[in-house]
VOTI-523040 format. One record per residue (C-alpha): residue in one letter; y, x, z. Coordinates in steps of 0.25 Angstrom, whole numbers, padded with zeros to 4 digits, always signed. Layout:
AYXZ...
***
This chain:
X+0179+0010+0035X+0182-0003+0031X+0186-0008+0017X+0199-0013+0022X+0202+0001+0028X+0202+0008+0014X+0210-0003+0007X+0198-0010+0000X+0197-0025-0001X+0183-0030-0004X+0182-0041-0013X+0169-0048-0016X+0168-0042-0030X+0174-0028-0025X+0178-0018-0037X+0184-0004-0035X+0198-0005-0036X+0208+0007-0038X+0212+0006-0023X+0197+0008-0020X+0196+0022-0013X+0182+0026-0017X+0184+0040-0009X+0187+0031+0003X+0177+0020+0001X+0165+0029+0000X+0160+0040+0010X+0156+0051-0001X+0150+0061+0009X+0138+0065+0016X+0127+0074+0009X+0122+0076-0005X+0127+0077-0018X+0142+0070-0021X+0135+0059-0028X+0123+0056-0018X+0135+0055-0008X+0142+0045-0016X+0129+0038-0018X+0128+0035-0004X+0143+0033-0001X+0142+0021-0012X+0127+0015-0006X+0133+0015+0008X+0146+0007+0003X+0138-0002-0004X+0128-0005+0007X+0139-0007+0016X+0147-0017+0006X+0158-0008+0004X+0157-0009-0010X+0151-0024-0010X+0140-0028-0019X+0145-0029-0034X+0157-0020-0031X+0160-0012-0044X+0161+0004-0042X+0172+0011-0049X+0170+0019-0061X+0162+0032-0058X+0175+0040-0062X+0184+0032-0053X+0174+0034-0041X+0172+0049-0045X+0189+0049-0043X+0188+0042-0030X+0178+0051-0024X+0182+0063-0031X+0168+0067-0036X+0163+0068-0051X+0161+0057-0060X+0145+0061-0059X+0144+0059-0045X+0148+0044-0046X+0140+0041-0059X+0128+0047-0050X+0131+0039-0039X+0131+0026-0046X+0119+0028-0054X+0112+0032-0041X+0117+0018-0034X+0113+0011-0047X+0099+0016-0045X+0099+0012-0031X+0102-0003-0035X+0116-0002-0027X+0125-0001-0040X+0123-0007-0054X+0131+0000-0066X+0132-0008-0080X+0139-0003-0092X+0153-0006-0094X+0154-0011-0080X+0156-0007-0067X+0146-0001-0057X+0143-0011-0046X+0138-0011-0033X+0123-0020-0035X+0117-0018-0019X+0122-0030-0012X+0118-0031+0003X+0119-0039+0015X+0132-0045+0016X+0138-0032+0010X+0130-0024+0019X+0118-0016+0020X+0107-0024+0021X+0101-0026+0034X+0086-0022+0036X+0077-0033+0039X+0075-0036+0053X+0060-0031+0059X+0051-0042+0062X+0050-0045+0077X+0041-0039+0086X+0031-0048+0089X+0028-0051+0104X+0013-0050+0102X+0007-0042+0090X-0006-0049+0088X-0007-0042+0074X-0017-0033+0068X-0017-0018+0066X-0012-0012+0078X-0018-0006+0090X-0012-0006+0104X+0000+0003+0101X+0003+0002+0116X-0009+0010+0119X-0005+0022+0110X-0011+0034+0117X+0005+0039+0118X+0003+0051+0128X-0011+0055+0124X-0006+0055+0109X+0006+0064+0114X-0002+0073+0120X-0011+0076+0107X+0002+0078+0101X+0008+0087+0110X-0004+0096+0110X-0005+0097+0094X+0010+0099+0094X+0008+0112+0104X-0006+0117+0098X-0006+0112+0083X-0003+0127+0074X+0009+0127+0066X+0001+0125+0053X-0002+0110+0059X+0014+0107+0056X+0014+0107+0042X+0010+0095+0032X-0002+0086+0035X-0015+0092+0028X-0021+0084+0017X-0032+0076+0023X-0025+0076+0037X-0026+0088+0048X-0040+0096+0048X-0042+0093+0064X-0039+0077+0063X-0048+0076+0051X-0059+0084+0058X-0057+0076+0071X-0057+0063+0065X-0070+0067+0057X-0078+0069+0069X-0072+0056+0077X-0075+0047+0065X-0090+0054+0065X-0092+0051+0080X-0084+0038+0082X-0085+0030+0069X-0098+0037+0063X-0090+0042+0051X-0096+0052+0042X-0086+0063+0039X-0083+0078+0039X-0069+0076+0035X-0056+0065+0037X-0044+0063+0029X-0032+0060+0038X-0023+0048+0033X-0012+0039+0038X-0019+0028+0040X-0031+0019+0035X-0022+0012+0023X-0018+0027+0020X-0033+0031+0018X-0036+0018+0009X-0023+0021+0000X-0028+0037-0002X-0042+0030-0003X-0039+0021-0014X-0030+0029-0021X-0042+0039-0023X-0050+0027-0028X-0039+0024-0038X-0038+0039-0043X-0054+0037-0045X-0052+0025-0054X-0055+0013-0043X-0047+0002-0045X-0052-0008-0034X-0055-0008-0020X-0059-0018-0011X-0055-0022+0003X-0059-0031+0013X-0052-0046+0015X-0047-0048+0025X-0043-0035+0025X-0031-0025+0031X-0022-0027+0019X-0014-0013+0020X-0027-0007+0016X-0027-0016+0004X-0013-0013+0001X-0016+0003+0002X-0027+0001-0007X-0018-0007-0018X-0007+0004-0016X-0016+0014-0021X-0018+0006-0033X-0032-0001-0031X-0034-0016-0033X-0039-0021-0020X-0049-0033-0020X-0053-0040-0005X-0067-0042-0001X-0070-0054+0009X-0075-0050+0023X-0086-0060+0029X-0092-0058+0044X-0100-0045+0038X-0088-0039+0033X-0084-0037+0020X-0090-0044+0009X-0097-0032+0000X-0103-0040-0010X-0089-0045-0014X-0083-0033-0016X-0079-0033-0030X-0085-0026-0044X-0075-0015-0046X-0070-0012-0031X-0074+0003-0029X-0069+0003-0014X-0069-0006-0003X-0061-0005+0010X-0068-0010+0023X-0067-0011+0037X-0081-0012+0043X-0079-0010+0058X-0070-0021+0060X-0064-0028+0047X-0051-0030+0046X-0046-0041+0050X-0059-0049+0051X-0066-0041+0061X-0079-0041+0056X-0088-0028+0055X-0096-0025+0042X-0109-0027+0045X-0120-0017+0043X-0124-0024+0030X-0111-0026+0024X-0109-0010+0028X-0122-0008+0020X-0117-0017+0008X-0104-0010+0007X-0111+0005+0007X-0120-0001-0005X-0108-0005-0012X-0101+0007-0013X-0115+0014-0016X-0116+0005-0027X-0102+0004-0032X-0096+0021-0029X-0087+0012-0022X-0078+0017-0008X-0078+0011+0004X-0065+0013+0014X-0069+0010+0028X-0057+0007+0036X-0062+0009+0051X-0048+0004+0056X-0051-0001+0071X-0065+0003+0072X-0065+0009+0084X-0061-0003+0091X-0074-0012+0092X-0076-0020+0105X-0090-0027+0106X-0098-0015+0101X-0098-0001+0096X-0090+0001+0083X-0097+0002+0070X-0097+0015+0062X-0091+0016+0049X-0096+0013+0036X-0091+0027+0031X-0103+0034+0041X-0114+0026+0032X-0109+0031+0020X-0098+0041+0019X-0099+0043+0005X-0094+0029+0001X-0086+0025+0013X-0070+0030+0016X-0068+0028+0031X-0053+0026+0035X-0047+0026+0048X-0034+0029+0057X-0029+0027+0071X-0020+0016+0067X-0030+0007+0076X-0032+0016+0086X-0020+0023+0090X-0008+0018+0082X-0004+0016+0067X+0008+0026+0072X-0001+0038+0072X-0004+0036+0056X-0018+0045+0056X-0029+0039+0048X-0040+0044+0040X-0051+0042+0031X-0066+0047+0029X-0069+0049+0014X-0080+0053+0007X-0079+0069+0003X-0078+0067-0011X-0066+0059-0008X-0058+0068+0001X-0050+0075-0008X-0047+0064-0017X-0042+0055-0005X-0033+0066+0001X-0027+0068-0013X-0026+0053-0017X-0012+0052-0011X-0006+0065-0008X+0008+0060-0003X+0002+0052+0007X+0008+0054+0021X-0002+0061+0030X-0003+0058+0045X+0007+0069+0054X-0002+0081+0058X+0002+0081+0071X-0002+0066+0073X-0017+0070+0067X-0018+0083+0076X-0015+0072+0088X-0025+0063+0083X-0036+0075+0082X-0031+0080+0095X-0032+0066+0101X-0046+0063+0094X-0051+0076+0100X-0048+0075+0114X-0056+0061+0115X-0041+0055+0117X-0044+0046+0104X-0057+0040+0110X-0052+0037+0123X-0041+0030+0116X-0050+0022+0108X-0059+0018+0121X-0047+0013+0128X-0041+0006+0117X-0056+0000+0114X-0055-0005+0128X-0041-0011+0127X-0042-0018+0115X-0056-0026+0119X-0049-0031+0132X-0037-0035+0122X-0047-0041+0112X-0055-0049+0123X-0041-0054+0129X-0037-0059+0115X-0050-0066+0113X-0048-0072+0127X-0034-0076+0125X-0038-0084+0111X-0049-0091+0117X-0058-0100+0108X-0052-0093+0097X-0059-0090+0083X-0059-0076+0081X-0066-0063+0074X-0066-0050+0074X-0064-0046+0088X-0075-0038+0090X-0066-0026+0086X-0054-0020+0083X-0039-0024+0085X-0038-0037+0080X-0046-0051+0079X-0046-0062+0070X-0042-0077+0076X-0047-0087+0068X-0037-0100+0066X-0036-0114+0060X-0022-0114+0057X-0011-0108+0048X-0013-0093+0051X+0000-0089+0043X+0008-0099+0051X+0001-0096+0064X+0005-0081+0062X+0020-0086+0059X+0021-0094+0071X+0016-0083+0079X+0024-0074+0074X+0037-0082+0077X+0030-0082+0092X+0031-0066+0092X+0015-0066+0089X+0010-0056+0078X-0003-0061+0074X-0012-0058+0059X-0015-0068+0049X-0029-0066+0044X-0023-0069+0030X-0014-0057+0030X-0026-0048+0029X-0033-0057+0017X-0030-0058+0002X-0032-0073+0002X-0031-0083+0014X-0043-0087+0022X-0046-0093+0035X-0035-0094+0044X-0035-0083+0056X-0025-0074+0064X-0029-0057+0065X-0025-0054+0079X-0023-0040+0082X-0024-0038+0098X-0022-0021+0097X-0007-0021+0099X-0007-0032+0108X-0003-0029+0124X-0017-0032+0133X-0006-0042+0142X-0002-0050+0128X-0013-0055+0124X-0013-0069+0129X+0001-0071+0127X+0000-0069+0111X-0012-0078+0110X-0002-0087+0118X+0007-0085+0108X-0003-0087+0097X-0005-0101+0102X+0009-0105+0104X+0010-0101+0089X+0000-0112+0086X-0013-0105+0086X-0026-0113+0089X-0039-0109+0091X-0048-0113+0079
***
Protein backbone atom coordinates (compact mmCIF):
# COMPACT_ATOMS: atom_id res chain seq x y z
CA UNK A 1 0.00 0.00 0.00
CA UNK A 2 1.38 3.43 -0.94
CA UNK A 3 1.02 6.59 1.04
CA UNK A 4 -1.02 8.06 -1.80
CA UNK A 5 -3.45 5.17 -1.53
CA UNK A 6 -4.24 6.15 2.04
CA UNK A 7 -4.42 9.86 1.36
CA UNK A 8 -1.14 10.88 2.97
CA UNK A 9 1.07 13.62 1.60
CA UNK A 10 4.79 13.13 2.31
CA UNK A 11 6.73 16.25 3.17
CA UNK A 12 10.39 16.63 4.11
CA UNK A 13 9.33 17.20 7.71
CA UNK A 14 6.43 14.77 8.08
CA UNK A 15 4.00 15.53 10.88
CA UNK A 16 0.92 13.66 11.98
CA UNK A 17 -2.24 15.41 10.89
CA UNK A 18 -5.86 14.94 11.79
CA UNK A 19 -6.30 13.18 8.46
CA UNK A 20 -3.55 10.62 9.17
CA UNK A 21 -5.23 7.30 9.87
CA UNK A 22 -2.59 5.48 11.88
CA UNK A 23 -4.83 2.46 12.10
CA UNK A 24 -4.44 2.07 8.33
CA UNK A 25 -0.82 3.22 8.20
CA UNK A 26 0.40 0.65 10.73
CA UNK A 27 -0.03 -3.10 10.45
CA UNK A 28 -0.58 -3.91 14.11
CA UNK A 29 -0.95 -7.68 13.99
CA UNK A 30 0.98 -10.88 14.48
CA UNK A 31 2.05 -12.78 17.58
CA UNK A 32 2.77 -11.32 21.00
CA UNK A 33 1.20 -8.76 23.26
CA UNK A 34 -0.40 -5.63 21.79
CA UNK A 35 2.51 -3.36 22.67
CA UNK A 36 4.92 -5.84 21.02
CA UNK A 37 2.77 -5.77 17.87
CA UNK A 38 2.90 -1.97 17.86
CA UNK A 39 6.70 -1.97 18.31
CA UNK A 40 7.06 -4.19 15.24
CA UNK A 41 4.64 -2.08 13.20
CA UNK A 42 6.34 1.22 14.03
CA UNK A 43 9.82 -0.25 13.54
CA UNK A 44 8.83 -1.54 10.08
CA UNK A 45 7.24 1.78 9.09
CA UNK A 46 10.38 3.66 10.13
CA UNK A 47 12.75 1.24 8.38
CA UNK A 48 10.74 1.34 5.16
CA UNK A 49 10.58 5.12 5.13
CA UNK A 50 6.80 5.26 5.54
CA UNK A 51 7.49 7.40 8.59
CA UNK A 52 10.63 9.33 7.54
CA UNK A 53 13.55 10.64 9.64
CA UNK A 54 12.66 13.48 12.06
CA UNK A 55 8.93 12.80 11.62
CA UNK A 56 6.83 13.68 14.66
CA UNK A 57 4.69 10.85 15.97
CA UNK A 58 1.24 11.58 17.43
CA UNK A 59 0.74 11.95 21.17
CA UNK A 60 0.24 8.63 22.93
CA UNK A 61 -3.44 9.43 23.65
CA UNK A 62 -4.16 10.23 19.97
CA UNK A 63 -2.42 7.08 18.67
CA UNK A 64 -4.24 4.97 21.26
CA UNK A 65 -7.56 6.31 19.96
CA UNK A 66 -6.62 5.59 16.33
CA UNK A 67 -5.56 2.04 17.15
CA UNK A 68 -8.31 1.28 19.62
CA UNK A 69 -5.92 0.33 22.39
CA UNK A 70 -4.92 1.62 25.80
CA UNK A 71 -2.53 4.52 26.18
CA UNK A 72 -0.20 2.18 28.12
CA UNK A 73 0.34 0.11 24.95
CA UNK A 74 1.55 3.21 23.07
CA UNK A 75 3.80 4.52 25.86
CA UNK A 76 5.42 1.09 26.21
CA UNK A 77 6.02 0.87 22.44
CA UNK A 78 7.49 4.38 22.30
CA UNK A 79 9.79 3.63 25.25
CA UNK A 80 11.03 0.44 23.60
CA UNK A 81 11.83 2.20 20.32
CA UNK A 82 13.56 5.05 22.15
CA UNK A 83 15.76 2.45 23.85
CA UNK A 84 16.53 0.86 20.46
CA UNK A 85 17.46 4.20 18.93
CA UNK A 86 14.58 4.48 16.49
CA UNK A 87 12.85 7.32 18.34
CA UNK A 88 13.87 10.24 20.50
CA UNK A 89 11.60 11.82 23.09
CA UNK A 90 12.08 15.22 24.68
CA UNK A 91 10.07 16.80 27.46
CA UNK A 92 7.56 19.29 26.06
CA UNK A 93 8.12 18.17 22.49
CA UNK A 94 6.77 15.49 20.18
CA UNK A 95 8.37 12.06 19.97
CA UNK A 96 10.34 12.02 16.70
CA UNK A 97 12.02 9.46 14.43
CA UNK A 98 15.72 9.34 15.13
CA UNK A 99 16.80 6.44 12.91
CA UNK A 100 17.88 7.24 9.36
CA UNK A 101 18.38 4.48 6.83
CA UNK A 102 19.62 4.79 3.26
CA UNK A 103 17.38 7.02 1.15
CA UNK A 104 14.55 6.42 3.59
CA UNK A 105 14.74 2.64 3.17
CA UNK A 106 16.38 -0.23 5.00
CA UNK A 107 20.14 0.04 4.87
CA UNK A 108 21.38 -2.63 2.48
CA UNK A 109 23.94 -5.10 3.78
CA UNK A 110 27.57 -4.54 2.88
CA UNK A 111 28.46 -6.48 -0.24
CA UNK A 112 30.43 -9.66 0.37
CA UNK A 113 34.05 -9.48 -0.77
CA UNK A 114 34.53 -11.16 -4.13
CA UNK A 115 35.73 -14.75 -4.05
CA UNK A 116 39.34 -14.80 -5.21
CA UNK A 117 40.14 -16.80 -8.31
CA UNK A 118 43.28 -18.11 -6.63
CA UNK A 119 43.34 -18.43 -2.84
CA UNK A 120 46.87 -18.62 -1.43
CA UNK A 121 45.96 -17.32 2.02
CA UNK A 122 47.16 -19.57 4.86
CA UNK A 123 44.91 -21.39 7.27
CA UNK A 124 42.86 -23.87 5.25
CA UNK A 125 43.35 -27.51 4.24
CA UNK A 126 42.20 -28.88 0.89
CA UNK A 127 38.44 -28.47 1.24
CA UNK A 128 37.93 -30.31 -2.06
CA UNK A 129 39.42 -33.41 -0.49
CA UNK A 130 37.14 -33.55 2.55
CA UNK A 131 36.13 -37.24 2.85
CA UNK A 132 32.44 -36.60 2.30
CA UNK A 133 31.35 -40.18 1.66
CA UNK A 134 33.34 -41.67 4.52
CA UNK A 135 32.17 -38.93 6.90
CA UNK A 136 28.59 -39.54 5.83
CA UNK A 137 29.11 -43.27 6.48
CA UNK A 138 30.39 -42.49 9.98
CA UNK A 139 27.42 -40.25 10.73
CA UNK A 140 24.99 -42.84 9.36
CA UNK A 141 26.55 -45.52 11.55
CA UNK A 142 26.41 -43.30 14.62
CA UNK A 143 22.79 -42.35 13.95
CA UNK A 144 21.73 -45.99 13.71
CA UNK A 145 23.79 -47.43 16.57
CA UNK A 146 24.15 -44.73 19.24
CA UNK A 147 21.98 -45.23 22.33
CA UNK A 148 19.20 -42.72 22.82
CA UNK A 149 21.07 -41.22 25.79
CA UNK A 150 23.68 -39.84 23.37
CA UNK A 151 21.06 -37.54 21.85
CA UNK A 152 20.96 -35.34 24.92
CA UNK A 153 23.12 -32.35 25.78
CA UNK A 154 26.87 -32.74 25.16
CA UNK A 155 28.65 -34.02 28.28
CA UNK A 156 31.02 -31.51 29.91
CA UNK A 157 34.47 -31.97 28.46
CA UNK A 158 33.24 -33.99 25.51
CA UNK A 159 31.83 -37.44 24.88
CA UNK A 160 33.76 -40.10 26.83
CA UNK A 161 34.26 -42.23 23.71
CA UNK A 162 35.96 -39.47 21.72
CA UNK A 163 38.05 -38.48 24.72
CA UNK A 164 39.35 -42.03 25.05
CA UNK A 165 39.93 -42.45 21.31
CA UNK A 166 41.82 -39.17 21.02
CA UNK A 167 43.93 -39.95 24.09
CA UNK A 168 45.08 -43.21 22.46
CA UNK A 169 45.63 -41.50 19.09
CA UNK A 170 47.75 -38.70 20.58
CA UNK A 171 49.86 -41.20 22.51
CA UNK A 172 50.40 -43.32 19.40
CA UNK A 173 50.96 -40.61 16.80
CA UNK A 174 52.19 -37.52 18.64
CA UNK A 175 54.05 -39.03 21.59
CA UNK A 176 51.76 -37.30 24.08
CA UNK A 177 51.46 -38.48 27.68
CA UNK A 178 47.77 -38.55 28.51
CA UNK A 179 44.98 -40.58 29.97
CA UNK A 180 42.31 -38.02 29.25
CA UNK A 181 41.45 -35.30 26.73
CA UNK A 182 39.04 -32.38 27.07
CA UNK A 183 37.02 -31.64 23.92
CA UNK A 184 36.52 -28.07 22.68
CA UNK A 185 35.59 -26.52 19.35
CA UNK A 186 39.03 -25.27 18.23
CA UNK A 187 42.52 -24.35 19.35
CA UNK A 188 41.42 -20.75 19.94
CA UNK A 189 38.56 -22.05 22.09
CA UNK A 190 41.05 -24.11 24.08
CA UNK A 191 43.39 -21.13 24.50
CA UNK A 192 40.47 -18.99 25.70
CA UNK A 193 39.50 -21.62 28.29
CA UNK A 194 43.07 -21.98 29.55
CA UNK A 195 43.49 -18.20 29.65
CA UNK A 196 40.31 -17.84 31.74
CA UNK A 197 41.65 -20.48 34.12
CA UNK A 198 44.96 -18.62 34.38
CA UNK A 199 43.13 -15.34 35.02
CA UNK A 200 41.15 -16.97 37.84
CA UNK A 201 44.44 -18.11 39.38
CA UNK A 202 45.77 -14.54 39.40
CA UNK A 203 47.91 -14.71 36.26
CA UNK A 204 47.87 -11.41 34.37
CA UNK A 205 50.34 -11.83 31.49
CA UNK A 206 50.81 -14.42 28.74
CA UNK A 207 53.61 -14.49 26.15
CA UNK A 208 53.06 -15.34 22.47
CA UNK A 209 55.33 -15.85 19.49
CA UNK A 210 56.00 -12.99 17.06
CA UNK A 211 55.19 -13.46 14.26
CA UNK A 212 52.28 -15.62 15.31
CA UNK A 213 48.64 -16.57 14.85
CA UNK A 214 46.79 -13.38 15.84
CA UNK A 215 43.52 -15.22 16.56
CA UNK A 216 45.30 -16.93 19.46
CA UNK A 217 46.44 -13.52 20.72
CA UNK A 218 42.86 -12.25 20.63
CA UNK A 219 41.58 -15.37 22.41
CA UNK A 220 43.95 -14.72 25.32
CA UNK A 221 43.12 -11.01 25.39
CA UNK A 222 39.38 -11.69 25.40
CA UNK A 223 39.90 -13.77 28.54
CA UNK A 224 41.41 -10.74 30.27
CA UNK A 225 45.13 -11.46 29.99
CA UNK A 226 47.77 -9.00 28.83
CA UNK A 227 49.53 -10.37 25.75
CA UNK A 228 53.24 -9.73 25.24
CA UNK A 229 55.10 -10.82 22.11
CA UNK A 230 58.40 -12.70 22.05
CA UNK A 231 60.45 -12.87 18.84
CA UNK A 232 61.17 -16.06 16.92
CA UNK A 233 64.47 -16.76 15.18
CA UNK A 234 65.76 -19.72 13.16
CA UNK A 235 65.75 -21.93 16.27
CA UNK A 236 62.24 -21.00 17.34
CA UNK A 237 60.99 -18.96 20.28
CA UNK A 238 63.61 -16.78 22.03
CA UNK A 239 62.99 -18.22 25.47
CA UNK A 240 65.55 -15.86 26.99
CA UNK A 241 63.33 -12.92 25.99
CA UNK A 242 60.16 -14.10 27.76
CA UNK A 243 59.53 -11.14 30.08
CA UNK A 244 59.54 -11.43 33.84
CA UNK A 245 55.96 -11.65 35.04
CA UNK A 246 54.69 -13.80 32.19
CA UNK A 247 53.40 -17.03 33.71
CA UNK A 248 52.30 -18.70 30.47
CA UNK A 249 53.51 -18.87 26.89
CA UNK A 250 51.87 -20.07 23.66
CA UNK A 251 54.19 -21.85 21.21
CA UNK A 252 53.93 -23.78 17.93
CA UNK A 253 57.04 -25.95 18.29
CA UNK A 254 56.45 -28.57 15.56
CA UNK A 255 55.99 -25.96 12.81
CA UNK A 256 55.98 -22.36 13.93
CA UNK A 257 53.26 -20.23 12.39
CA UNK A 258 53.96 -18.47 10.13
CA UNK A 259 57.76 -18.65 9.92
CA UNK A 260 57.77 -22.44 9.59
CA UNK A 261 60.78 -23.06 11.85
CA UNK A 262 60.94 -26.03 14.22
CA UNK A 263 61.78 -25.46 17.88
CA UNK A 264 65.25 -26.96 18.24
CA UNK A 265 66.10 -29.52 20.97
CA UNK A 266 68.14 -26.90 22.80
CA UNK A 267 65.27 -24.43 22.82
CA UNK A 268 62.86 -27.15 23.95
CA UNK A 269 65.05 -27.86 26.94
CA UNK A 270 65.39 -24.13 27.63
CA UNK A 271 61.61 -23.67 27.47
CA UNK A 272 60.95 -26.50 29.91
CA UNK A 273 63.60 -25.10 32.26
CA UNK A 274 61.81 -21.74 32.14
CA UNK A 275 58.52 -23.42 33.09
CA UNK A 276 60.10 -25.28 36.02
CA UNK A 277 61.91 -22.24 37.40
CA UNK A 278 59.02 -19.81 37.09
CA UNK A 279 56.10 -22.17 37.67
CA UNK A 280 54.88 -21.10 34.22
CA UNK A 281 52.58 -23.03 31.90
CA UNK A 282 53.38 -23.86 28.27
CA UNK A 283 50.48 -23.93 25.79
CA UNK A 284 51.59 -26.09 22.85
CA UNK A 285 49.60 -25.47 19.66
CA UNK A 286 50.10 -28.63 17.59
CA UNK A 287 48.11 -27.16 14.70
CA UNK A 288 49.53 -28.91 11.59
CA UNK A 289 52.19 -31.22 12.99
CA UNK A 290 50.90 -34.16 10.90
CA UNK A 291 52.25 -32.59 7.70
CA UNK A 292 56.03 -32.88 7.55
CA UNK A 293 57.49 -33.86 4.21
CA UNK A 294 61.29 -34.13 4.42
CA UNK A 295 61.53 -36.20 7.59
CA UNK A 296 59.26 -37.67 10.25
CA UNK A 297 57.22 -35.22 12.37
CA UNK A 298 58.78 -34.26 15.69
CA UNK A 299 57.04 -35.34 18.88
CA UNK A 300 55.29 -33.05 21.30
CA UNK A 301 56.86 -30.96 24.01
CA UNK A 302 53.96 -32.09 26.19
CA UNK A 303 55.32 -35.64 26.14
CA UNK A 304 58.52 -34.37 27.76
CA UNK A 305 56.80 -32.76 30.77
CA UNK A 306 53.00 -33.26 30.90
CA UNK A 307 52.77 -31.47 34.25
CA UNK A 308 53.82 -28.16 32.73
CA UNK A 309 52.52 -28.32 29.16
CA UNK A 310 49.00 -28.10 27.73
CA UNK A 311 48.67 -29.76 24.32
CA UNK A 312 46.13 -28.15 21.97
CA UNK A 313 44.92 -29.43 18.61
CA UNK A 314 41.95 -29.72 16.26
CA UNK A 315 40.84 -31.19 12.95
CA UNK A 316 40.60 -27.76 11.28
CA UNK A 317 43.85 -28.34 9.32
CA UNK A 318 43.46 -32.08 8.81
CA UNK A 319 39.76 -32.32 7.88
CA UNK A 320 37.97 -28.96 7.89
CA UNK A 321 37.17 -26.06 10.24
CA UNK A 322 33.50 -26.87 9.55
CA UNK A 323 33.74 -30.02 11.68
CA UNK A 324 34.39 -27.81 14.71
CA UNK A 325 36.16 -30.34 16.95
CA UNK A 326 39.29 -29.54 18.93
CA UNK A 327 40.95 -30.81 22.07
CA UNK A 328 43.26 -29.87 24.89
CA UNK A 329 45.35 -32.18 27.05
CA UNK A 330 45.88 -30.46 30.37
CA UNK A 331 47.81 -31.39 33.50
CA UNK A 332 45.56 -33.54 35.76
CA UNK A 333 45.28 -30.85 38.41
CA UNK A 334 43.95 -28.44 35.77
CA UNK A 335 41.26 -30.60 34.15
CA UNK A 336 38.29 -29.63 36.34
CA UNK A 337 39.27 -25.94 36.38
CA UNK A 338 39.55 -25.77 32.60
CA UNK A 339 36.18 -27.46 32.09
CA UNK A 340 34.57 -25.04 34.54
CA UNK A 341 36.37 -21.97 33.17
CA UNK A 342 33.75 -21.16 30.53
CA UNK A 343 30.57 -23.14 31.25
CA UNK A 344 28.55 -21.29 28.59
CA UNK A 345 30.99 -22.03 25.74
CA UNK A 346 29.44 -24.12 22.96
CA UNK A 347 30.48 -27.75 22.64
CA UNK A 348 30.89 -29.69 19.40
CA UNK A 349 27.71 -31.62 18.52
CA UNK A 350 27.74 -35.11 20.02
CA UNK A 351 27.04 -36.75 16.67
CA UNK A 352 30.13 -35.12 15.13
CA UNK A 353 32.20 -36.16 18.14
CA UNK A 354 31.06 -39.76 17.74
CA UNK A 355 31.60 -39.66 13.97
CA UNK A 356 35.20 -38.52 14.51
CA UNK A 357 35.75 -41.26 17.09
CA UNK A 358 34.41 -43.84 14.63
CA UNK A 359 36.55 -42.42 11.81
CA UNK A 360 39.71 -42.70 13.92
CA UNK A 361 38.92 -46.17 15.28
CA UNK A 362 38.26 -47.61 11.82
CA UNK A 363 41.58 -46.27 10.51
CA UNK A 364 39.92 -43.81 8.14
CA UNK A 365 41.62 -40.80 9.73
CA UNK A 366 45.10 -42.31 9.35
CA UNK A 367 44.41 -43.20 5.71
CA UNK A 368 43.08 -39.70 5.04
CA UNK A 369 46.25 -38.16 6.52
CA UNK A 370 48.56 -40.41 4.51
CA UNK A 371 46.83 -39.42 1.28
CA UNK A 372 46.82 -35.75 2.29
CA UNK A 373 50.56 -35.84 3.05
CA UNK A 374 51.34 -37.11 -0.45
CA UNK A 375 49.01 -34.58 -2.05
CA UNK A 376 50.38 -31.59 -0.12
CA UNK A 377 53.99 -32.57 -0.69
CA UNK A 378 53.43 -32.79 -4.45
CA UNK A 379 51.62 -29.44 -4.40
CA UNK A 380 54.39 -27.82 -2.39
CA UNK A 381 56.98 -29.10 -4.87
CA UNK A 382 54.91 -27.75 -7.75
CA UNK A 383 54.67 -24.34 -6.06
CA UNK A 384 58.40 -24.19 -5.37
CA UNK A 385 59.15 -25.10 -8.98
CA UNK A 386 56.83 -22.36 -10.25
CA UNK A 387 58.48 -19.78 -7.97
CA UNK A 388 61.88 -20.66 -9.41
CA UNK A 389 64.82 -18.97 -7.69
CA UNK A 390 62.64 -17.21 -5.14
CA UNK A 391 63.82 -16.92 -1.54
CA UNK A 392 61.47 -19.04 0.58
CA UNK A 393 61.48 -20.44 4.10
CA UNK A 394 59.32 -22.71 6.21
CA UNK A 395 58.57 -25.07 3.31
CA UNK A 396 59.58 -28.31 5.01
CA UNK A 397 56.20 -28.85 6.64
CA UNK A 398 52.67 -27.59 7.01
CA UNK A 399 50.37 -26.01 4.44
CA UNK A 400 52.13 -22.72 3.74
CA UNK A 401 55.53 -21.17 3.08
CA UNK A 402 57.06 -17.72 3.48
CA UNK A 403 58.08 -15.90 0.29
CA UNK A 404 60.64 -13.16 0.98
CA UNK A 405 60.42 -10.08 -1.24
CA UNK A 406 62.41 -6.87 -1.66
CA UNK A 407 59.40 -4.65 -2.28
CA UNK A 408 56.39 -3.24 -0.43
CA UNK A 409 54.54 -6.40 0.63
CA UNK A 410 51.32 -4.59 1.54
CA UNK A 411 51.11 -2.92 -1.88
CA UNK A 412 51.82 -6.25 -3.56
CA UNK A 413 49.02 -7.91 -1.59
CA UNK A 414 46.60 -5.16 -2.69
CA UNK A 415 47.57 -5.44 -6.36
CA UNK A 416 47.27 -9.21 -6.20
CA UNK A 417 43.79 -8.93 -4.66
CA UNK A 418 42.71 -6.61 -7.48
CA UNK A 419 43.76 -9.36 -9.91
CA UNK A 420 41.79 -12.08 -8.10
CA UNK A 421 44.72 -13.51 -6.11
CA UNK A 422 44.60 -13.74 -2.31
CA UNK A 423 47.91 -13.92 -0.43
CA UNK A 424 48.98 -13.14 3.11
CA UNK A 425 51.28 -10.37 4.32
CA UNK A 426 53.74 -11.47 6.99
CA UNK A 427 53.25 -8.11 8.74
CA UNK A 428 49.64 -9.11 9.44
CA UNK A 429 51.03 -11.67 11.92
CA UNK A 430 53.43 -9.28 13.66
CA UNK A 431 52.88 -6.59 16.25
CA UNK A 432 55.23 -4.36 14.28
CA UNK A 433 56.72 -4.17 10.79
CA UNK A 434 59.64 -6.33 9.73
CA UNK A 435 61.36 -7.72 6.67
CA UNK A 436 58.85 -7.73 3.79
CA UNK A 437 57.47 -11.17 3.00
CA UNK A 438 54.34 -12.92 1.81
CA UNK A 439 52.70 -15.96 3.41
CA UNK A 440 51.52 -18.35 0.70
CA UNK A 441 49.10 -21.08 1.73
CA UNK A 442 48.80 -23.96 -0.71
CA UNK A 443 46.49 -26.20 1.30
CA UNK A 444 43.29 -25.11 -0.45
CA UNK A 445 44.83 -24.39 -3.86
CA UNK A 446 43.80 -26.68 -6.70
CA UNK A 447 46.74 -28.62 -8.17
CA UNK A 448 46.05 -27.40 -11.69
CA UNK A 449 45.97 -23.78 -10.50
CA UNK A 450 49.47 -23.58 -9.00
CA UNK A 451 51.26 -22.29 -12.11
CA UNK A 452 48.44 -19.86 -12.96
CA UNK A 453 48.46 -18.50 -9.40
CA UNK A 454 52.19 -17.78 -9.56
CA UNK A 455 51.75 -16.11 -12.95
CA UNK A 456 49.03 -13.93 -11.39
CA UNK A 457 51.44 -13.04 -8.58
CA UNK A 458 54.09 -11.98 -11.08
CA UNK A 459 51.48 -9.99 -13.03
CA UNK A 460 50.73 -8.14 -9.77
CA UNK A 461 54.35 -6.98 -9.70
CA UNK A 462 56.13 -9.70 -7.73
CA UNK A 463 59.81 -10.09 -8.55
CA UNK A 464 62.30 -12.52 -7.05
CA UNK A 465 64.39 -11.02 -4.27
